[in-house]
N, C-alpha and C positions, 0 to 999 in steps of 0.2 A: 413431569408434565401434569397439567390439571385441565379438566374439561372446561369448556366455555361456560361462563356464567350467564344468567338471564339478560343482564344489561350489556354484555359484550357485543360489539359489532360482529356480524357474521360475514361481512364482505369489506374488503379494502381495495377499491378500484377493481382490477381484474382478478384479485385473489380472494379465495374462500377460506375463512378461518377454520382451523381444525381443533386447536387446543391452545391453552396458555403454556408458554415455556417457562417464563420467569417474570417476576415483578421487580422493578427498580424504583428509585426515588421519584423519577419524573416520567416514567414510561412503563408500558407493559409489552412484553414480547410474545407474539403469537406464532405458532406453527400454522402455516397456510399452504395452499396449493394454487397453481394457476390453472387455466383452462386445459392445458396439456397434461396436467397431473404432476408437474414438477413441484417439489417442496421448496418453500421459501420461508424466511423469518420476517415477519412484519413487526416493526417497533412502533408502537402507537403511543403518542403522548397522552398523559392523563388529561381528561377533558377540562378539569379545573385549572390546570396549568396552561393548556393550549390556548385558553381564552386570554392569557396575558400577552400583550404585544411583545414585550421584551423576551419572554420565553420563546415565542414563535421565531423571532429573529435569531436567537441563539441556536435554537433547534435547527433552523435552516442553514445557518452558518456552519455548524458542526457536520451537518449532512454533506455540505459542499466540500468540507475538508476530507470527508470519507471518500467522496468522488475523486478528489485529486490524488489521494493515496492509493486508489484501487490498484490491485496487483500485489504480488508478493504475499504478505501475511494479512492483507486487508481484502475482504470480500467486496467486489464491485457492487454498487447500487444497481438494482434492477428497476426501481421506481422510487420516486420521492424527491424532496419531501412533498407527499400528496396531502390534500386536504379536502374536506367536503363533509357530508353527513357523518362519515365514519371517523372524522377528526384529522389530526395532524399525524402523519406516519411516513415511514420509509420501508423499503423491502430489499432484502439481499437473498442470494441462494442459501439454502439450508446446508450446513456442514455439521455432521454429528460430532459432538465433543463435550467435554466437561469443563467447567470453569476451574481455574486454579484452586479456588477455595474448595470446590467439590472434590477435586482430586486429593488434596491434602486431607480433607475430612475422611476420604475413603481409604487411603493407603498410608497416610503419614508423609514424611519427607520424601521428595523425589530423589532418585539416584543422581549422582554427579553428572553423568552424560545427559540426562534429561534436563537438568538445570542449565547446562551449557546451551543446549538447543533452544530452550525457552528464552534464555537471556539474549542469545544471538539473534533470534527472530525479532524480539521486541526492540533490540538496539538497532537492527537494520531499519525498522520502521521509524524509530525516533530520528535516525540520521537523515531520513528524507524530510521529516518535518523541520528539523533544525537547520537544514541547508538553506531555508528561506528566511531564517531569523524568527520563526514562529516557535511557540511552546505548545506541547500537547496537553498536559495536565489531565489525562484520561486514564492513567494506569491505576489498577486496583485488582485484588484477587478475583473480583466478580466480573471484571471487564476483559480478562485474559482467558481465552478458550484454548483448551488442549485438544487438538484434532489429531487424526491418525497420521497425517503427513507433516505436522508442525503446529506451532502456536498461531492463534489468530487474535488480533486486537479488535475489540468491539465498541470502544468509546473513543471519541475524537475531540474532546474538549472538557473543560471543567464541569459543564452541565452533565455530560455523559458519565463522568466519574464521580458524580456527587453522591454523598451518603444520605442527603435529605434535601427536599425541595418543597416550597410552600408558596402559594400565591398570597400576597398581603394586600391590605386595602390601598387604594390609590394606584393600582396597576403595577405594584412592585413585586419582586420575586426574591424570596429568601432561599439561598442555596448553601448547604454545608458540604465542604469537600471531605473526602475520606482520609486525609493525611495532612501533615504539616512538614515543612522542611525548615532547617535552621534559619535561612534567610527570611522565610515568611513569619516565623515566630518573632524575629527581630524587626518586623515591619517593613522589610525590603521587598522589592518587586521580584516575582518569580521569573526565571529565565530558563534557557535550555538546561543548565546544570541542575535545576530543580527536578526536571524529569529524570535525570541520572540518579539523584538521591532516591527518588521513589522507586526507580528500577533496582537500586541496591536493596531497598526494603523488600521488594518482591522476591529477589533472588535469595536473600537470607531466609525469607519465609518459606520459599519453595524447598530450600536445602535443609531447613530445621523444623518447619512446622510452626514457627513463632517469629515475630519480628524482633530485631535486636535491641529494641528499647522497651520491651514489655515488662521487665522486672521493676517493680516499685509502685508507689501509690499513683492512682490515676490523676490526682490533682497536680502531680509533678511531671506529668508526661511532656508538656511543652518544654520545661526546663531540661529534661533529659535529652530531648531531641536537639535542642539548641546548644547544650553545653556538656551533656553526658557522653560517656564512651559507649560505643556500640558493643553489645555482647555477641561476639562472633566465635566463641569457643566451639560450639557445636557445628559450625560451618566446615565442610571438608577443606583440608589444607590447601588443595590446589585452587580453591575459589576464594579463600579468605582474604588474600591481599587485594584482589580486584574489587571484591565487594566493599572492603574497607575504604578503598579510594573513592568508590561511588558515594560512600556515606561521609566523606570529608565535610567538616563544618564550613570551610571556605569554598564557595562555589568554584573559585578559580583552580582549586586543587583537584577537582573531579575530572575524570577522563571524558573525552567526547564519545558520542554514541557509536561512531564508526570504529573507534579504537576498541571499545568494549566488544562490539560484534566480532572483530577480527581476533581478539584475544580469547574469546570464548569458543569460537569455531572458525578456525582458519579457512576451512573449505566451505564455510557458510552453513547456516542453519538447515537449509534444504538438503545440502550434500551430506551433512552429518546425520540427518534424520532418516536417510535411506535405509530400508530394511526394518523400520520400526524404531520407536524411541520411547514409547510410553510403558510404564510398569504394567505387568500382566493384568492386574486387577482393573486398572484404569482403561487399558485397551479393551478388556472384556466389557466394561461398562459402556464404552463408546459404541461398540458393536451392538450391544443390547439396546442402547438408545435408538440407533438407526433402525433396528428391526421393529421396535415399538412404534417409532414414527411412521414407518412404512405401513404397518398394520393399521395404525390409526387412520392413515390417509385412505386405505382401502375400505375401511369399515365406517367412515365418517357419516355417510348417508344413512346407513342402518341405525347408527347411534342417534343421529338427529331425529329420525322417526320415533325411536324409542323414547327420547326425551320429550318429544311433542306429546306422545300418548300419556306419559307420566304427568305432564303439566295439565292436560285436559281432564285427567281423572277418570280413566276407563274403568269399567266394572272389574276387570281382571286385575288391574293394577300393574305397575311395572314389574318386570321379571328380574329377579335378583341374579346378577351374573358377576363375572370376574371383574367387570369394569364399573360396577354400580354399588352405591352405598345407600342403604335405607335411610329414610329421614328420621330424625330423632323424635322421641316422644316428649322430651323436655330439654331445657337448656343444658349447656355443658357443665360437667362436674369438674372437680379438681383434677389436676395432672400432677401426680407426685414427683418430687425431685428424683432425678435419675432416669425418668422415663424418656425414651428416645422421642424426639419431637415428631417423627413421622410415624409413630406407632398409635396415634389416637385418631379414630375415624372422624371425618369432618362432620361436625354437628351431632356426633353420637356420644352419649355418656359412657366413658370408659369405666371399667372396673378398677377398683383400687389396687395398685401394684406397689409392692415394697420398693423402697429406694434401691436403684441399681439393678432391679430385676427387669427382664424383658416381659412385656405384656403379652397376653394371649391374643392370637390373631382374631380379627373381627370378621364379619361377613365378607365374603368375596375371596376366601381362601388365599391368604397371604397378601392381600391388598391392604396395606396400612392406610386407613382412610384419610389421615392427615399427612400429606407428603412433606418431604424436606423443603419444598419450595413455598410452603405456607409460612410466611414470615411472622414470628411472634413479636408483639410490641412489648413495651416495657412491663406490662402487666401479665404477659404470658399469652395473650390472645393474638391470633394472626392479624397482621396489619398489612395494608396495601403498599407501603413504601419502604424501600430499603436501599442499600448502597449499590452504586455502579450499574453497569449493564445498559445504560441509556445510549441511544444512537444505533446506527446500523450494526446488527450483530450477526455472527455466523451461525448461531443456533446453540442448542444444548439446553439441558434442563437446569432449572435454578436450584440453588442450595439454600439451606437455612442461613439467614443473615445475622450478623452479630448484634448483640444488644445495643451497641452504640450506634447502629445504623438505623435510627428511627427518624421520622420526619422532623424537620427543623421547628415545627410548631410546638408550642408548649404542651406537655403531657398533663392530662388531668391527674390530680393527686389520687393515689389509691387510699382506701379506708385504712385507718391506722391499725385496725385489728386484722387486716388481711394478712394471712400467713402464706407460706410458700405453697400450700395446697389449695388456695382459693383463686379461682379464675374470674376475671372481670370481662365485661363486654367490650367490644371494640368495633371499629369500622368494618372489619372484615372477619370478625370472629365473635365468639360468645353469643349472647342472645340476639345480636343484630346480624349474625353471619348469614350469608346466602348459603343455605343448606342444600340447594338443588344443584349441586356440582358433582361431577364424577372425577375421581382422582386416578391418574395414571402414574405408577411409581416404578422406580428402577429395582428396588429390592426391599426386603423387610427391614425391621429395626436393626441398628448396629450400634454397639457402644462406641462412644467417641474415643479417638486415639489421643494419647498424650504421653510425652516422656519427660516433661519438665513443667514446672508451674508457669503460668502466664497470667498477665494482668491486663485488664482493659486499658487502652490508651485514650478512651473517650473522655473528653472534657465535659463539664456539666452542660446539660441540655437546656437549662433555664438561661437563655442567651440575652445578652445586653448589648447595647451599642457602645460607641466610643465615648470617652469622657468629654465633659463640657470644657471649653477653653480654660486653660489655667488649672484644671483639676489634675493633681498627680495621679498616676495609675496606681491602682491597688493590686495586691497580690492575687493570684488565682483563687477562685472560690474554693472553699473547703469541700471535702468529700461529702456526699449525701449522708444524713444521719442514719444511724443503724436501723431506726424504725421504718425507714423508707423501703418499699419492696425492691428487691434486687432484680434487675432485668435478666431474663434467662439467656444464657449463652448457648446458641444452638450448635456451634461447632468450635472445636478447641484451638482457636488462634486469636491472638490479640493484634489487631491492625489499627493504626491511628485513625480516628474519625473525629478530628477536632474541627470546630467551625473556623472559617477563615474569612474575616470580614473585609469589605472595602469601605472607604470613607462614607459616612452617613451624615444626615443633617444634624446640626448642633442641638436640635431639640431632643435627640434620643438620649437614652440613659448612658451611664458611665460604662466604660470598658475596663475589664480587669487589667489590661495592658495598654498603655497609651499608644496610639498609632504613630508611625514614623513620620507621616506627613499630615498636614492640616486637612480637615474635611473640605470638600469642594464647596465653593460658594454657590448660593442659589442660582440655578439656571446655568451653571458652568459645568465643565468636565474636569476630571482630575488626572487623566492619563493621556498619553499619546496613543497612536494607532496600535503600536506593538504591545502595549501593556495589557495584561490579562488581570493581574492583581497588583494594586499599587500600594495599599497599606494593609498590613496584616496584624491582627491582634488575637493571640491565643485566647480561646474561651469567649470571644465576642460573638455578635449576633449572626455571623455568616455573611455571605455575599448578598447584597441587596441590589436588585436589577430594575432599572426603569424608573421613570417618574422624576420630572423636574430636576432638582438639584442633587438627587441621590444617584450616585454612580453605580452602574451595573457591570460586572465582569468585563471591565475595559470598555471599549467603544463599540462592541458588537461587530467589529471588523477585524479579520486576521491581518497579519503583517502584509503590507503592500509589497509588490514586486520591486526589485531594485531598479533604480533609474539609470540614466546613461553615464553617471559620474564614475570615474575610475575608483576602484576599491583601494583602501590603504595597503601598506606593505603586508604580504601574506604572513599569517601566524606560523610558528615553527611546526614542521610536519610531525604528527604523532602517528606511529605505526597503525595502519588500518583506517586512519581518518584522512580524508582528502585535504591537501594543503589549501590554505586560504586562496581564493581566486585572486589573480593579479588585477582583474577587473571584471565587471559584469555589464553587459550591454543588453537592453531589452527593447525590442521594437514596439512602438506604440500600438495599442489595440485598434486605433483608428486607421493605421496603415495596413496595406495588404500583407498577407502572410508571405514570408520569404519563399521564393521558388528554388533558389539554390544559394550556396555560399562557397567561396573559394579563397585560397591564399595566394597573394602576389608577393613573391620573393621574400617571404617571411617578414614583410613590412606592413602589408595591408590585408585586412579581411574585407572582401568585396561581397556584398549581399545584393541579390536581385529580386525584384517582384514585378507585379503587373504594372506598377507605376514608374519604375525606373531602377537605377542601381545606386548603392550607397557604399562609400569607402570608409572603413573603420581603421583607425591607427592601432596596430597590434601592440604598441608599447603602452598605450593609455586606455584603449577601449572607447575613445572619443570619436565622434563622427567627424570625418575630414572633408567629405564632399558628397554631393548628390548629383545624379545625372538622369533627367527625365528622358533623354534620347536613348537610353539603354534599357528600356522597359522590356520585360519578357525574357531576359537572358537566362539560359539554361546550363551554361558551363562557363567557368572562370579559369583562365590559364595565364601564365606569364609569357608574354611575347618579347623575350629579351629583357634588357635592362630599362628600356624606355617606355614600354607600353603594357597595358593590361588588356588581355584578349577576352572577349565575350562572344559566345555563340548563342544565337536565338533561333527559333524555328524558321526565320526568313532571311537572316543575314549574319555575317561576321562583323564584329565591331572591335576597333582598337581605341582604348581610352587612355587619356593622360593620367598617370597615377597621382599627379599633384593636385589636379582640380576636377577630374572626371570628365573633361570635355572630349567629345568624339574627334579623334584624329584621322580616322580612315574607316571606311565601311565597304563591304562587298556583299551585294544582294544576290541571292541564289537565282532569282527569276531571270536575270538578264546578264550576269557577269561571268558565267561559265560557258565558254564557247561550245556550241553544239548541243547544249543541254538546256534549252529554254524552259522556263517555268519549272525549274528543278525543285523537287521535294526532298528534304534531307532528313534522315533518321537521326536519332540521338547519336552523338559522337562515339566512334569506336574506341579511340584512345590516343595517347600522345607519347612521344619519346623525344626529348630534346626540343628542337623547334619544329618537328614534323608532327602533323596532326592527321589522323586517318578517319575517314567518314564515308558513308554510302549515300548515294542520291539516285533519284530516278526521274524520268519524265515520260510522257506518253507520246508515242509516234503513231502515225496513220499508215497502216499496211494496205496497199491497194489490192483490191480483189483481182484475181487473175482474169485475163481476157477470156470471155466465155467462148465456148465452141459454137460453131455455126448452128443456129436454131435454138440455142439455149439462152436463158435469161442471165444477164450479168449478175455476179455476186456483189455483196456489200463490202465496202471497205471496213477494216477492223482497227480499233484503237488498242494498241499493244504497249504495255509498260516496258521500258528499257532501263536497266539498272547498271550502276557503275560503282567501283570502289576507288576512292581518291586518296592520294597522299598530298598534303598541302603544307608548305613552309610558312608558319605564321610570323616569322621574323622578316623574311624576304617578301612576304605577302604574294606568293605565287604558287601555282599548281606544280607539283613535282611529277606526278604521273596519275593516270587513271586507267582502269582496266574494266572491261565489261564483265559482269557477273550475272548469274541467274536472278531473275526478278523474284521478289517475294510476294506474299499475299497482298491482295488489293489494299492500298493503292499501288503496290508494286515495289516499294522500297524495302530491301532486306535490312535488318538491323544486325550488325556484327558486334560481338563482344570480344575485346582484346584479351587473349589468354596468355600469350608469351611474346616477348620482344628479344630477339637475339641479334648477333652481329650482322648476319646476312639475311635473315628472314623474320617474318612475324607469323603468329598463329592466331586464328580467330575461330569463333564458334557462333553460328547464327542463332538469334533469339527464337525460341519455339513459336512465339506468337506471329512471326513473319514467315514461317514455313508454308509453302503451298501444299495443297492436298497431295499432289504428286510427290513432293519432297518427303512428306510424312510417310506415304506408302512405301517409297523406295528405301527409306531408312530402317523400316521395320522396328521402330521403337528405340533405335540407337542414334547417337549424335554423329554428324559428319564434321570434322575439323578441317579447315582449309589453311594451307600454308602458302604465303606470298613472298616473293623476292623483295627485299627492302629497297633495292636500287631501281628495279624496272617495273615492279608490280606484277610480274609474271606469276601465274598460279603454278606452284611446284607440285603439290599433291593435295588430294582430298581423301581423308582416311577416318575410319572408325577405330575406337580403342575399347576392346572388351565389350562389356555391357553398359558402358557409359551412355546415359540418356541425354536428350537435348536439354532437359531441365536440370541436369546435375551441375553442382559446383565444380569448377575446374580451374587449374592454374598451371602454367608451364614455367620453366626456368631457363637460364642461359646455358645450362649444362646438358640440355637435350632430354629433360624428363618432363612428363605431364602427370600431374596429381589430380585425381578426380574421384568424386564420391560414387560408389556403386553399392546400392542397397544400404546396409548399415555399416559398411566398411569404407576405408579410404585406400585407393589403389595408386601405384606409381607405374608408369609405362615409359619405354623408350620411344620418343616421338619419331625417330628415324625408321624404326622397324615395326612399332606397335606392340612389341613384346612386353609382358608384365615384368616389373622389377621387384616389387614387394607389396604386401598387403598389411594394413593396420586394422585389426579387428575393432569393431565398435560394439557397445552394449545394445540391449534391446531399445529400439527407438532412437538410436544415436545417429541419425542422418547427418553427415558431415556438411558443413558450409564451406565457403571459399577460403582456402588456406592463405597464408602470407609467408613469403620467403624472406628470411632474415640474413644478416651478414654471417660469414662463416658457413657452416653446413646445417643450420637449423631451419626447419619448416614448422611454422606455427599452425596449429589446427583448431577447429571449432566445431561443435556439434549441437544437435537439438536437445541433448541432455544437459544443456547449459554448462558445458565444460570447454575449457580451452587448454591447449597443451603445446608441446614441442616434440618433434621427432628428428632423428638424423635423416636428412634429405636423401642420402645415398642408400641407406640400409632400412629405413623405417623403424629403427629402434626407438622406443619411447624414452624421451629425456625427462619429461614431467607432464602432469595433467592436473588441473585444478578446477573446482567448481566456481561459478560466478556468484553463487548464493541465491540465484533466482529459482523459484519453483519451476518444475518441469512444465513444458508446453511452449508453443510458439516456435519461431525459427531459431536457427543457430545464431549466437552473437556475432556481430560484425567486428572484424579485427582491424586495428590500425597500429602500425609501428611508429614510434616517435622518431623525429628527425635524427636524433642521436643514436637510435637503435637500442637504447637501454630499457625502454618501457613498452610493454605490449598493452594496448587498451582495448577492452571488449565492451561493445555497446549493444544495448537491446532496449525494448520499450520500458524497462524497469529502472535501469541504472547504467553507469559506466564503471567498470572494474579495471584497476591498473595492476599489472603484474610485472615483476622483473623478468625481462625477456630471456635472460640466460638460465635462471634456475626456477622460475615460476613462483618466487616469493610474492605473496599478496601484499601489495604496497598500500592501496587505498581504494575506496569506491566512492562514487558521488551519485546522489539522487536529489531531485527536487520534487515538489508537489505541484508544479505548474503555476498558473496564474493565481496570485493570492487575493485578487479582488473577489469578494464574496458574491458579487453579481456577475462575475466573468465566466466565460465558458471553461469547461473542464479540459485540461491539456492531457491528451493521451498519445501524442506523437512520440515515436521512438527517439532515442538519443543518437547523435551523430558526432563523430570525432574527426577533426582536421589537424594534421600534424603541421606545426609551424616552428621549425628550428628547435629551440629549447623549450618551447611551449606546446601545449595541446589546447585547441579551442573546442569546447563541448557545446553542441547546439541541441536545444529542445524547442522546436517550433520557433517562437519569437525571442527566446532567451539564449544568450551566448555567454559562456564563462571561459576565461583563460587561466590555465593551470601550468605551473612549471613542471617539466618532466626531464628525465635524463635521456 
C-alpha cells in the first residue's frame, strides 16, 4: 500500500480514500471507506484515459460484466461505474488478499492443492461467462487475488487485463494485452478456448513459478506459443495432463471451463478450500495486510492532519514516524543490480549496496520507503502504468510488475552511456517523482525466488501497425541491441506480454506479421457483436479503440442474449460441463417478467405474466401460442389430456394446449356456493386430478339482543375459512371443511407436506398464523392431517422442536423429515416419536428434502451441500458441495423425471448430480442479460422436470437440458 499522492482524489461519491492499493495500466485502485467505516476498493480510471469515449464505453461495459458475474468468486459492485469530479470509478467490498504474482514472488510455486483450488475457482467463473457465448480475456497473475476463503477474479475484459493502455490522437485508445494464444498469433479470433489457454498458463505459473513458454529468445516468443511445445516438466504429475490439454494448439482440443473445474476440484473450489488453502507465508501476509488496512482506516484522519501540516510547512516540521519518509535533499541516485526494489526509500538517495546484498534499513525502522507496488519503468524509475488489475477488484496490495508491462506508448531512449547503476527520471519517479508520499509496506526486502532460468516473453515495445495492402509480412523484429538498457525485472517470472492488434487504417506502418483479415474500410466495422479480437499480429501496435474507420476491442458490446430460435443439436457431454442446451428461449425485455412457469404433460412449457400466458413447445423451444385472457396466472397444472389448468388470484382457467384459447373458467367471487367474494391463498398442492387450496370470506355476526335498558351492540365482520378439495378434470368441488381463519384478511395458507393413500399432511405458513395461534404453539409448528376422501380433520400435532419456519417433508411410509436447529430429524407421523437424527455442521440449516425412488432421501443445507441418506435409518449415502461459497439459503432440489439426476439450484448456478451415488455430472451458470445497457440479473435459478429434459429458468431466460 502507498499513501495518497497530492493529486489523488480524496473522495469517490460516498467513499473516502485512505491509500493506494496498486496501479494498473488503465486504472489505480484505492483503499477507501464508506460513512459507516466499511472498507472498500475503488478502481479509478486514469484521467487521461477516462477522457477517451471509447475507453469510457469499455470501462462501463466491463463493469456491467462484473455486475452480472457477482457472486461466487466475483465481488459484487457496491457502486459504479461512477463519474464526476473524481473521475470514472467503481467500488467493491475490500477482501484481504495477495495477487497470484505477489504470492509466487513471496513463496515460490504453490502446493498442488492450492493450484487445484485456484484453477477450479477461476474455471467456475469462466464457465459462467462462456455459457452466454462471451469471452473474458481478463486473466493475468495481477488480476487474480488469493483470499483466505478462495481466489477472486478482479478483471472482466481485455481492458481490465491489459498490460498497457494509452490514449492516442483522434480519440483512439491503444491497449496491449498481457498474453498471446496460438490462435491470436495466427490472426484468428479469440473465443472461449482462448480463456482456457490463458488459464493453463496461469496454472503452470502457479505450480512452477514460470510460464511454460519462457525458455528461449524473446523475439521467438510468439513462435513458441503458436508452434512450440510447452515445458511442463516441473508441473506436478497429477496436474500435467490437464494443463497440457488447456495449452493445446488447436482450440477445439482444449477442455471446457466446467470440465476443468470438475477435474480440479470435484467438490468445488469452495468445498475444497474449507479449513484453509493458502501456504503459511501467504496466509500470514493476507492476515498482516488486513491488520494494516484496518489500522490505516482507524488512523487516516490523524495521518491526513499530519500530511496537511507537513505541506503547509509548520515550524516544528513533520514528525518522523513509522509511516513517514523524509523528503530527499537531492534527486535519486543509482540503484545497484541485486537490490530489492522495495528497499529504496521513495525519493531518498540510497547508499551504494554491493550486488545481491540487502540494503541498510532507512528512516522509519524497517519501512522500505520504495514499496513493491512502485512499478519500475524500462529505465528503472517507478512508472504509473502496469499490467492487469483494472476493473472492480477485491483488494490487496500491488506487487512489482514485470519489465514487459510498460505503457504501450513509445519509451524514450536512454543515454547510450547509461549503465545499470544509472537512474533516469520518469513520470512517477526520478527527479519528477512526487516525493510527498507515505509508503505502507508488508515487509522488508526479500531476495527473489527462482529455481530455474526464465526469459521475458515480451515482444518489442516499439510497436507498428499492419502492413500496407500487398506487402508481405516480415519476421519478428530482432532483439534490442546490447547497448540498450535492460528493463529491471522486479519479480522472477516470465509472463507473455505481447501486443495484440486489431485491424487499423491502411495509412499505418507495416506489421511484423500480416493480419489474417483485411483492415476495416473507412467508416465501417470489422467484427460482429461477439468479436473481441478479430485480427491479431504478434508484435504489432496493440488494440486501437475508437475513431472512424479504426476498430476497437470489437463493438463495445458483449454477446447478445440468445433469441427464440432453437439451438442446434447438443454437443457431446464432457464430465463437469453442462451438455449443450437443446434450445434457449428468452423473453423480450419489453415483455413483463414471468410470474410463473409450468410443464404441461412434458409437451408444453407454459409461462404466465401480467399480460397473459405463452405456450412454448418443449421439443423446439419455439413459441406456440399466446393468450391475453390468462393474465396473472400463478400456477400451471395439467388437467387431464385435453386441457392446461391455470390458477390466478381471482379464478381457475382451462386453456386449450393447441392454441391457448380459454375453454372454461371458474371465478372465486360467485361460483363457489355459500362462499361469496371468496379470497384464495396460494394453492396448497395437487395429486392426480385433485387440487387442494384454502379460501375465506367475511360474514356478518349479528350482535346479541341487548338486555333491557342496555344499548345494542354492534355487528361484527368475521372471517370464515375453508379447506377445499377440487377435481380439475371433472371441474367440480370434491369436499370442503371449515378450518381456523388465518391472519387478516383471514385466509390461512397451507403447505402440502405429505400425500398418502388415505390422508394428507399440511403445515400452515407462518405469515398467516394469528397471534393466538403463535402464542398457543410456543414456537413449535402444528401439522394438520386430513382424510383424503371426506376432508375430516384427523389430528393436529407437533413434532419435537420443529418450528413453523422449518423445512419439512412427509412420505408415503408414515415418516416426517424436518429441520431442527442444525440437524435433520425423522419422526413417525402416527405417534410423533423420533426415528433418527442426521447431524449437520455449524450453520448447516437443512432445506426441504426430496424423496426419491427406492429408499433414498435427498438432503440440502445452507452449507451449500446436497446429499442422500437412507430414509429408514438416516445413514448417510453421500454428500457433495455445490461449489458455491457459503451464505444464503439451502439449494432447492429437483429430481429429474427419470429419477437419475438430482439438480440443485440457487442464485449462483444449477448443479447436476447422479442421484444414486452423488457423482457430480455438470453445472450450469449464466451471467444474465448480455445487453450492456440492460439491467443486472440476480434472480435465482429454478428447475422444472420435464420427462427426459430439465428446463432451467433464470428470470427471462429458459434453457432445456437433457437429463437421465
